[in-house]
MARTI-232119 format. One record per atom (N, C-alpha, C): residue in one letter; x, y, z. Coordinates in steps of 0.02 Angstrom, whole numbers, padded with zeros to 5 digits, always signed. Layout:
<sites>
aXYZ...
</sites>
This chain:
<sites>
x-00545+00505+00041x-00544+00414+00046x-00624+00414-00004x-00655+00472+00002x-00709+00463-00096x-00658+00415-00156x-00588+00444-00167x-00558+00411-00221x-00515+00374-00197x-00497+00372-00125x-00453+00311-00121x-00456+00254-00142x-00499+00241-00115x-00538+00183-00127x-00534+00140-00204x-00597+00201-00212x-00580+00174-00322x-00545+00166-00335x-00495+00207-00333x-00426+00205-00370x-00395+00143-00327x-00380+00108-00300x-00342+00066-00254x-00395+00005-00293x-00469-00016-00298x-00487-00059-00325x-00473-00067-00404x-00454-00007-00444x-00459-00001-00507x-00385-00044-00528x-00324-00023-00483x-00264-00024-00501x-00272-00094-00476x-00294-00129-00414x-00304-00205-00403x-00347-00232-00468x-00390-00235-00484x-00406-00274-00537x-00376-00242-00591x-00318-00228-00617x-00288-00197-00675x-00218-00230-00678x-00218-00265-00630x-00146-00289-00592x-00079-00266-00616x-00092-00178-00581x-00061-00131-00578x-00034-00146-00480x+00004-00177-00479x+00034-00196-00397x+00045-00138-00396x+00115-00100-00397x+00140-00035-00388x+00103+00001-00378x+00059+00027-00412x+00017+00072-00406x-00032+00053-00330x-00046-00009-00329x-00117-00032-00291x-00089-00005-00244x-00025-00051-00224x+00002-00039-00126x-00006+00045-00135x+00002+00075-00152x+00020+00152-00143x-00043+00194-00120x-00105+00158-00164x-00173+00166-00185x-00177+00136-00106x-00179+00079-00100x-00195+00044-00018x-00191+00091+00050x-00113+00112+00037x-00071+00167+00073x-00106+00228+00094x-00151+00248+00044x-00176+00338+00044x-00237+00311+00062x-00271+00235+00056x-00321+00222+00059x-00322+00238+00144x-00294+00193+00149x-00275+00160+00242x-00274+00263+00276x-00223+00298+00260x-00205+00353+00276x-00272+00377+00296x-00337+00396+00219x-00359+00429+00213x-00412+00382+00279x-00431+00330+00297x-00491+00315+00334x-00465+00320+00402x-00394+00321+00420x-00354+00330+00496x-00409+00414+00516x-00406+00476+00458x-00431+00523+00474x-00512+00531+00496x-00526+00475+00461x-00621+00480+00492x-00639+00432+00527x-00602+00397+00545x-00607+00328+00583x-00626+00275+00590x-00601+00255+00522x-00640+00193+00498x-00610+00138+00533x-00597+00102+00580x-00545+00052+00589x-00515-00004+00550x-00587-00032+00550x-00592-00108+00502x-00568-00071+00419x-00593-00026+00398x-00546-00015+00345x-00486-00003+00358x-00454+00031+00379x-00398+00041+00389x-00337-00027+00396x-00372-00063+00436x-00331-00121+00456x-00322-00176+00386x-00401-00157+00342x-00406-00201+00293x-00340-00170+00222x-00350-00111+00245x-00308-00055+00165x-00224-00080+00181x-00205-00062+00229x-00130-00099+00261x-00132-00138+00257x-00166-00192+00248x-00106-00250+00260x-00128-00292+00167x-00174-00234+00135x-00202-00248+00058x-00114-00221+00015x-00106-00175+00071x-00052-00127+00043x+00012-00163+00042x+00038-00180+00112x+00078-00239+00136x+00094-00300+00084x+00026-00308+00063x+00032-00375+00040x+00046-00395-00058x+00002-00302-00052x+00021-00305-00142x+00116-00281-00131x+00126-00242-00092x+00204-00215-00110x+00243-00318-00107x+00224-00335-00085x+00269-00417-00057x+00286-00439-00120x+00192-00450-00155x+00195-00461-00214x+00218-00460-00263x+00272-00370-00260x+00315-00340-00307x+00366-00374-00338x+00417-00393-00267x+00468-00437-00290x+00460-00497-00353x+00401-00541-00333x+00394-00612-00366x+00390-00571-00456x+00328-00526-00434x+00319-00499-00527x+00389-00477-00558x+00429-00436-00525x+00474-00393-00563x+00548-00421-00551x+00573-00483-00492x+00637-00495-00460x+00668-00474-00435x+00714-00494-00407x+00746-00466-00343x+00790-00425-00370x+00807-00420-00418x+00844-00343-00430x+00819-00283-00439x+00762-00305-00476x+00739-00230-00525x+00692-00221-00437x+00675-00283-00366x+00625-00250-00348x+00672-00221-00281x+00739-00247-00290x+00794-00214-00224x+00797-00122-00247x+00804-00114-00325x+00819-00041-00320x+00777+00004-00317x+00710-00046-00319x+00645-00030-00344x+00623+00027-00228x+00650-00027-00190x+00646-00027-00135x+00681+00035-00100x+00751+00060-00135x+00816+00101-00108x+00777+00152-00117x+00723+00177-00159x+00712+00244-00191x+00679+00280-00123x+00714+00330-00113x+00685+00364-00046x+00616+00389-00059x+00579+00401-00091x+00495+00402-00097x+00459+00311-00069x+00485+00278-00085x+00451+00221-00081x+00491+00194-00021x+00543+00209+00004x+00567+00208+00101x+00519+00245+00134x+00499+00327+00118x+00459+00353+00157x+00384+00331+00203x+00377+00269+00100x+00302+00251+00101x+00302+00209+00132x+00344+00174+00140x+00363+00104+00181x+00362+00104+00252x+00396+00141+00271x+00399+00164+00367x+00322+00191+00381x+00307+00232+00323x+00212+00249+00334x+00188+00183+00354x+00191+00135+00311x+00146+00091+00317x+00171+00013+00388x+00238+00026+00387x+00247-00020+00436x+00216+00023+00523x+00228+00078+00504x+00208+00108+00586x+00115+00109+00581x+00092+00120+00523x+00025+00117+00516x+00003+00037+00536x+00027+00003+00500x+00033-00100+00501x+00028-00088+00591x+00074-00064+00600x+00071-00107+00709x+00019-00076+00747x+00011-00006+00712x-00057+00029+00751x-00123-00004+00719x-00118-00020+00669x-00221-00056+00664x-00206-00120+00690x-00171-00160+00703x-00176-00221+00726x-00191-00199+00806
</sites>
């Protein structure tokens, strides 16, 4: 949690949305381990919003290709599952 939150902030402020959404997911997973419910909700929502913004930044074709990567599919499943639980 100590490293994930500053990384999330850095990537967001730097306009690095791809790294930012993954840092937000990691921060959410870290907050889950220490039971910080409000932080967990916020970080998962931030991750989801940042991920969604990538299509606008990259265009549909590049975004679709990105979504097909196995690592990204795994991260998205983790995010979707945790978003549902955090609500």
